[in-house]
C-alpha positions in Angstrom: 0.0 0.0 0.0 1.4 3.4 -0.9 1.9 5.8 2.1 -0.4 8.5 0.6 -3.3 6.1 -0.1 -6.5 7.3 1.6 -9.1 5.0 3.1 -10.9 5.0 -0.3 -7.8 3.8 -2.1 -6.8 1.2 0.5 -5.2 -1.8 -1.2 -6.1 -0.5 -4.7 -9.8 -0.2 -3.7 -10.1 -3.8 -2.5 -13.2 -3.1 -0.4 -14.8 -1.1 -3.1 -14.5 -4.1 -5.4 -15.8 -6.4 -2.6 -18.8 -4.2 -2.0 -19.6 -3.9 -5.7 -19.3 -7.7 -6.1 -21.7 -8.1 -3.1 -24.2 -5.6 -4.5 -24.1 -7.2 -8.0 -24.6 -10.7 -6.5 -27.5 -9.5 -4.5 -29.1 -7.8 -7.5 -28.6 -10.9 -9.7 -30.1 -13.2 -7.1 -33.0 -10.9 -6.5 -33.7 -10.6 -10.3 -33.5 -14.4 -10.7 -35.4 -15.6 -7.6 -37.6 -12.7 -6.5 -41.3 -13.8 -6.5 -43.6 -12.3 -9.0 -45.6 -10.8 -6.2 -44.0 -8.6 -3.5 -46.5 -9.7 -0.8 -44.6 -10.6 2.4 -41.3 -10.6 0.4 -39.2 -9.9 3.4 -40.4 -13.2 5.0 -39.4 -15.3 1.9 -36.2 -17.4 1.9 -34.4 -14.8 -0.2 -35.7 -12.0 2.0 -34.5 -13.7 5.2 -31.1 -14.3 3.6 -30.6 -10.7 2.5 -31.9 -9.5 5.8 -29.5 -11.7 7.8 -26.6 -10.5 5.7 -27.6 -6.9 6.2 -28.1 -7.4 10.0 -24.7 -9.1 10.3 -23.1 -6.2 8.3 -24.6 -3.7 10.7 -23.2 -5.5 13.7 -19.8 -5.8 12.1 -19.8 -2.2 11.1 -20.4 -1.2 14.8 -17.2 -3.1 15.7 -15.1 -0.4 14.1 -15.3 1.7 17.3 -13.9 -1.3 19.3 -11.1 -1.9 16.7 -10.1 1.7 16.8 -9.4 1.4 20.5 -7.7 -1.9 20.3 -4.2 -0.5 19.9 -2.6 -4.0 20.3 -5.0 -5.8 18.0 -3.6 -7.7 15.1 -6.9 -8.0 13.3 -5.9 -5.8 10.4 -5.1 -2.2 10.3 -7.4 0.6 11.4 -7.2 2.1 7.9 -8.2 -1.2 6.4 -11.2 -1.5 8.8 -12.2 2.0 8.1 -12.1 1.4 4.3 -14.2 -1.7 4.7 -16.5 0.2 7.0 -17.1 2.9 4.3 -17.7 0.6 1.3 -19.5 -2.3 3.0 -21.6 0.2 4.9 -22.6 1.8 1.6 -23.4 -1.7 0.2 -26.3 -1.8 2.7 -28.1 0.6 0.4 -28.5 -2.2 -2.1 -28.7 -5.3 0.2 -31.1 -3.8 2.7 -33.3 -2.3 0.0 -33.6 -5.6 -1.8 -34.4 -7.2 1.6 -37.4 -5.0 1.9 -38.7 -6.0 -1.5 -39.6 -2.3 -1.8 -42.4 -2.7 0.7 -42.6 0.3 3.2 -45.1 1.4 5.8 -45.5 3.1 9.1 -43.9 0.4 11.2 -40.7 -0.6 12.9 -39.4 -2.3 9.8 -39.4 0.9 7.8 -38.1 2.8 10.8 -35.0 0.5 10.7 -34.6 1.2 7.0 -34.9 5.0 7.5 -32.4 5.0 10.4 -30.0 3.0 8.2 -30.2 5.6 5.5 -29.5 8.4 8.0 -26.5 6.5 9.4 -25.1 6.1 5.8 -25.7 9.7 5.0 -24.0 10.9 8.2 -21.1 8.5 7.4 -20.8 10.0 4.0 -20.4 13.4 5.6 -17.7 11.9 7.8 -15.8 10.6 4.7 -16.0 14.0 3.1 -14.7 15.6 6.3 -11.7 13.3 6.6 -10.7 13.7 3.0 -11.1 17.5 2.8 -10.1 19.0 6.1 -6.7 17.4 6.8 -5.5 19.0 3.6 -6.8 22.4 4.6 -5.3 21.9 8.1 -1.8 21.2 6.7 -2.0 24.2 4.4 -3.2 26.5 7.2 -0.5 25.3 9.8 2.4 25.5 7.3 4.6 22.9 9.1 3.9 24.3 12.5 2.0 22.7 15.4 -1.0 24.1 17.2 1.1 24.1 20.4 3.8 26.1 18.7 1.3 28.7 17.5 -0.2 29.1 20.9 3.2 29.7 22.5 4.0 32.3 19.8 0.7 34.0 20.6 1.6 34.0 24.3 5.0 35.6 23.6 3.4 38.3 21.4 0.8 38.9 24.1 3.6 39.6 26.7 5.5 41.7 24.1 2.4 43.9 23.4 1.8 44.5 27.1 5.5 45.4 27.6 5.5 47.9 24.7 2.2 49.4 25.9 3.7 50.3 29.3 5.9 53.0 27.6 2.9 54.5 25.7 0.0 56.7 26.9 -2.8 55.3 29.0 -5.2 55.2 26.0 -2.9 52.7 24.3 -2.6 50.6 27.5 -6.4 50.5 27.7 -6.7 49.3 24.1 -4.1 46.6 24.6 -5.7 45.5 27.9 -9.0 45.0 26.1 -7.5 43.4 23.1 -5.1 41.0 24.7 -5.6 38.0 26.9 -3.3 36.0 29.2 -1.5 33.1 27.6 -3.6 30.7 29.6 -6.8 32.1 28.1 -5.4 32.2 24.6 -4.7 28.5 24.9 -8.5 28.1 25.0 -9.2 30.1 21.9 -11.6 27.4 20.7 -14.3 27.8 23.4 -17.6 26.2 22.8 -18.3 24.0 19.8 -20.4 26.8 18.2 -17.5 29.2 18.6 -15.0 26.6 17.2 -17.2 26.1 14.1 -17.2 29.9 13.6 -13.4 29.8 13.2 -11.7 33.0 12.3 -15.1 34.6 11.5 -15.7 35.1 15.2 -15.2 38.7 16.6 -11.6 38.9 17.6 -10.6 41.4 20.3 -7.0 41.4 19.1 -8.0 42.3 15.6 -10.3 45.1 16.8 -7.5 46.4 19.1 -5.0 46.4 16.2 -7.4 48.5 14.1 -7.9 51.0 17.0 -4.1 51.3 17.4 -3.6 52.0 13.7 -6.1 54.8 13.9 -4.0 56.4 16.7 -0.8 56.2 14.6 -0.6 59.9 13.7 -0.7 61.1 17.3 2.8 60.1 18.4 6.3 61.4 17.5 9.8 60.2 17.9 10.4 57.3 20.2 6.7 56.9 21.0 6.0 56.6 17.3 8.6 53.9 17.0 7.2 52.0 20.0 3.7 52.4 18.6 4.8 51.0 15.3 6.3 48.0 17.0 3.1 47.5 19.0 0.9 47.7 15.9 3.1 45.2 14.1 3.0 42.8 17.1 -0.7 43.1 17.5 -1.2 42.4 13.8 1.1 39.4 13.9 -0.8 38.1 16.9 -4.1 38.6 15.1 -2.9 36.6 12.1 -1.6 33.7 14.3 -4.9 33.7 16.3 -6.9 33.4 13.1 -4.7 30.5 12.0 -5.3 28.7 15.4 -9.1 29.3 15.1 -9.1 28.0 11.6 -7.3 24.9 12.7 -9.7 24.3 15.6 -12.6 24.9 13.1 -11.3 22.2 10.8 -10.8 19.8 13.7 -14.4 20.5 14.9 -15.8 19.9 11.4 -13.9 16.6 11.2 -15.7 15.4 14.3 -19.1 17.2 14.5 -20.7 14.6 12.1 -20.1 12.0 14.8 -22.7 13.7 17.0 -25.3 12.4 14.5 -23.6 9.3 13.2 -22.9 7.5 16.5 -26.4 8.0 18.2 -28.1 7.1 14.9 -26.0 3.9 14.7 -27.1 2.8 18.2 -30.7 3.8 17.4 -30.4 1.6 14.2 -29.2 -1.4 16.3 -32.1 -0.9 18.7 -34.6 -0.7 15.8 -33.0 -3.6 14.1 -33.5 -5.8 17.2 -37.1 -4.7 17.4 -37.5 -5.5 13.7 -36.0 -9.0 14.1 -38.0 -9.8 17.2 -41.3 -8.6 15.7 -40.7 -10.6 12.5 -40.1 -13.9 14.3 -42.6 -13.3 17.2 -45.5 -12.0 15.2 -45.2 -13.9 12.0 
């Protein structure tokens, strides 16, 4: 496997080919053996077979979370499991649909099917996030780490406060409003909503830098030089802060889909159990 291969390219698309083969086989068997009437199709031998395959697939797909935490496990790589999770999970669209025989209604059986569609849709968003945002994160960080940027922000914060001490009180007031302690800057992200806003959030440092620029013509000599250094440091800090916020936004976007995917997956398992019990108990 090439180092740059993504989960979609794992082993030259092995699981894509496997999923396509499974779908084609299911369609071929359905077309050949499906009864002329769709009445109670799910309870036919073919319906039970496809339903059993779909149910086992759902349970196996749920095992990815366990495998990701099994750091010492030798049951394949996490990348391989994830690739299989994506493609075999998508194959449920065909297998489970054929299992229904295209019979839907206001019941637990259709509820299971709808939950499955929602799980697959949220999973597709996850695939998009993991393929798109790491590239943007790498471009945004430019070979620096989040920790390194936070330390630079803290250093600039101290520099701005030190420079402001030799300038008039109005400058000190602006810097005091626009800067934060290094400990608070380390929590730039804040709430999930704030993280998702990224660098679009109102930034006190950016606002303070704009105020300082407006005061530029008031100072002469040494104060003008100090003021110029302060404006430069504040502007630099604002740029770094925006980069950190963008990085946190990308990180949040990479994981926010899980808030829907995981609960929906457990709801699907619960509905699937109810579906199976009702089929065998009330048939």
